[in-house]
N, C-alpha and C positions, 0 to 999 in steps of 0.2 A: 135462911129458913129452908128446910128440906121437906118436901111433901112425898109421901109414899102411898102405896095402895092400902086399902083397908085390910085389917087383920084377917078377914074372912075371904079375901081374894085368893083364887087358886094358886097364884104365884107365891103367896106367903105361906103356903102349907107344904111341908116336906112329905116324903114318901110314907112316913109313919104317922101322918096326920097332925103332928105338932107344928105350930107356927114357926116360920123361919126366924122370927124375932126371938123365940125362946130357945131354939136349938143352935143358934149361930147362923152364919150365912151359908145355907145349904145350896144356894143357887147363885150364879153370877149376878152382879148388880151394876147397872149403868146409872151414874149420876150425871144428868144433863143440865148444863148451865142455862138458865132461862130467867134473866132478870135484868141485871145492870145494863149489859149491852148484847150479850149472847142471846140469840132468840128474839131480837127486837127488829122491828121494821126500820127503826131509826138507823141502825148500823148496817143491816142487810135488807134493803127494801124489796129486792126481787125474790126473796125466799119465803115460802109459806111454812113458817116455823111450826105452827100448830099441826099442820098436816104431816110434817116430818116426824114430830114427836108421836103423833097417833100411829104412824106407820111403824115406827120402832117398837112401840108397845104391842102392836098387833103382831109384828114379825117374831117377837120373842115368845109370845103367848105365855104359857106357864113355865117355860124353861129358864126364865130369868126375870129379874125385877128391874123396872125402870122408874126412877124417881127424878124430881127436879130440884134444883138448888137456885136460890136467888142470885148468887154470884160465887164463882170459884176463884175469883181474884186473879184472873189471867186474861184480861180484856183484849190485849193485843192479839191474842190467838183465837178469838171467837170464830166460830162456836166451839166450845170446849165440852168434851165428854170424858168422864173418868170411868173406866170399866174395872170393877173390882172382882177378884176371883171368888169362886165358891169355896167352901171349906176344903173340899177335895183338891181344888186348884191351888189353894194356898199350901196345902200339905205337899203338893208336887213342886213347890217353889214359885208358884205364880204370885205376882204382886200387882197392885193397881196400875193400870196403864192409862196414861193421859193422852188424849187425842185432841189435836188442834184443827181448826178450820174445817170442821165437819159441816159442809155447806151444800152437799148434793144429796139427792134422793138415793143415788147408788151407794154413797158412803154410808148413809143410814141403814140401808139394806144390808150392806156388808157387816156393819157392827152387829145387827140383829142375827145374821147367819153365824157369825163367830160366837156370839153368846149362846145361841142354840146348840152349837157344837161343844160348848163347855167353857169357853172364855179363857182367860189367863191361867196358865198352869196345866190346862187340859188340851187345848187346841191352839195351833199357831194361827195368828191373825192373817186374814187374806192380804194379798200384796197391796191393794188400795189402802187398807187400814195401816199396814206397816209404814207407809209413806206419811201418815198423819201422826205417828207416835212421837212424843217428845218428853223430856224430863222437865218438870216445872222448876223454876229457879229464879234467875235474874229478873224475868219479866213479871213475876208475881208481885202484886202490891204488898208492901210491908206495912204493918201498923206503925202509926206515928208515935 
């Protein structure tokens, strides 16, 4: 299950006043895993997951969208975030970027700064974020 901001939230509205849902992805989107084990005290008891998610939402303001997913099926690499490009970023060759072990406040801040700068296809990720990039594959749970 993915939750997003309401349609009337400023981050859901493009420059021409149409909702991002109707015009395509006009801004970068972060999908933050928060369910199975990512974002849980059980797996990472020393991290204030809610505070980190709030900080990310605040840092991107209306320049990007932040949504949560119950599980992105890569629990070995928690906490996982997928940053998807804006429409312009995709046109420039940007593709979704998977980030693993996003466990620090500074990493969340860097994700927010990168998304405000345009995200994939528009801006290069900061060095701290480049170290967290991976390609999903073998460790992703497969349906039985």
